C-alpha positions, 0 to 999 in steps of 0.5 A: 691145224687147230688153234691149240696146235698152232699155239703149241708149235709157236711155243716149241719154236720159241723155246728152240730159238731161245735155246740156240741163242743161249748156246751161242751167246753164253751166260749173261754178262754180269752187272758192272762188267766190261765185255767185248763180243760180236767180233769179226775177223780182221778187226780191232775192238776196244772198250775203255773202263774205269776202276774206282779203287784197287780191285780184284777182277776176273777175266773170261776170254775165248780166242783162236790159235793161228795154225798157219805155217810160219805163225807162232801164237794166237790169231785172235786174243785180248789184252788190257792196257793202262791208258795213262801209261800205255802199259800192258797189264794183262794179255792172253798171250802171256797168261799161264792160264790160257788153255789151248783146245784145238783151234780155240784158246780159252781163259776161265776166271783169270784173276788180276788186281787193278789199281785205280785208274782208266783202262782199255780192253782190246781184242784183235783178230787179224792173225800173227802173219801179215797176210789175209789168207788160209785163215782157218781161225775165221770159223771161230768168230762166233765164240770170240769174247772177253768179259772183265768183272769184279766178284766182290764189288760190282760197282767199282768197275764201270765201262766208259763210252768213247775213246780216251787218248794217251798222252806222255808227261811233258810231251813235246810232240805227238805224231800218232797214230799214223795211217797209210803213207803218212810222213810227219816232221818236227824241227826243234832247237835245244838251248841247253842239254836235254834228256829227250824221252822217245816212244816209238812204234813201227814196223821193221820188216820180218824177223830175218830182216832189219829194213825199216818199213814204218819207222822214225829217226832223229837227226842233228841237222847242223852236223847231219848226224843221225842221233837215234833211229828205230832199229832191231837192235834198240827195239823190242817186240811190241805185241801182235805181229812179229814185225811190230817193234817198240822203243822206249828210252832217252837220249841226251841231246846237246844244244843244236837244231834237230829234226824228228821224222816218222813215216809209214807205207801203204800196208799194216798201219793204224786203222788198217792192220794186215796182221795183229796190231801192237799192244799200244795200237794208237801209239803207232808213230813217234812221241817225244817228251822232255822234263826240261821243256824250257830248254826246247822250242820249236824251230821255225825260222819264220816264227823266230823273227829271222830275216831270210837271206833270200826270199821268193814268197807269195809266188803266183802263176808262171813265175821264175825267180833265182838268186846267186850267192857266194859262201865265203866260208862253210855255212849252215843254212836252212831252206824252207819251201812250199810247192805243188807236187802231186806224186813222185814224178809230178812236180809243178811249183818247185824250188831248186839249189844249184852249185857251181863246180870248178869248171864253171858248170852248174849242178843241182845240189837239191830240188823239191821232191815228193819223197823229201817233202811232207803235207803242208795242209789243205790240198794233198798236193800242197807240199812243204820241204825243209832242208839243211845244208852245210855249204862249203865255200863256193858259188850257188843259185837258189831258184823257184819256178811255178806253172800256170795254176794253183799258186798264191795268185789263184788256188784251184784247190784248198790252200796250204796252212801258210799260203803266204810262204808259197815259194822258197826262203833261205835262212841262216841256221844260227841267228846272225851267223852267215858268210853269204854274199848275194850276187847282183844277179837276181830275178 
């Protein structure tokens, strides 16, 4: 082949390659635009951007229809959320300009006016069903994209690097976003009536069931009454898979002590979605806020300078402790315990509360467990459990037993956040109010 022929071949090959590249990549992204492309199946991609003033933007997007049996909607699509409020301001799912053409869902120059602020462009491609099977929409992935730009003021829209966290006004507690098999608890004391703002996102089984999967609740620990929990009746669809549910509202709390609990299972959670995530994926879990912040404080008997009625702490290897006591009247107590538990059937350093029945026999009223405890910091096997009881008049024994390793005496892995509390302590719920008399039998 002559030199001229070689050059001609290289030119033709280069032009062909460029033509193919343009065919699949589409037109260049306009200056000042925010865009998402190069998206893989089963992925959540986000891009934050800032708008400097009220601005008209145009949106071009390509997604896919979920044509699997039982699906209802799009498998791959984009939406925009306002970061400071967490609200969805635009979505392909709700836009009347979304055009369905075979397996593709397309929007061309959908218009939207955005106020000054910070926003997040999201694109999810997991599908509407909580399973990764028979997903024909995967073949469309090279066409998926979303571009947001301004036709009038290209300098008023600017992409932002990194992730901007959403935070509620007057926030009291934040347990978001939750991943695989997480459980978090928060104890708080209300001194005067408070309007508690609750923002919770979780999973409530499929649309025919009400069984909670990733859920949250708030209970009055003095009365044992559940004053709020995530249910199908009080929630709405959160976007994405039908099982995603959201609650936003308030509950009036009278003075008492409360426990907020949120938990997840092993599938479909933040950073490992099985189906499409909710519109506000980083809100997976529970957030609490109150404008009357001075009326609310974290409940921790150790921090409130309450002396324990019974305390076995800084427990070392191979120790046994017990203390019997009598409740002369119905008494509200709280037991705070730290111990070593590696799984549902593997407890090594444990606390236990027993009650004597009318026949003089001792029955276990409570024992530390994997299910009832939460991570205490450090090693995963460090577990913390806080339990409240309304003890009727009677005789009781609080005990604690440790094995031959991993204790305050000698940690064999990372110690908990409060190593000096390793053991168990029992407090009166209301400071200075106790009808408990300790027996002489103590070890």
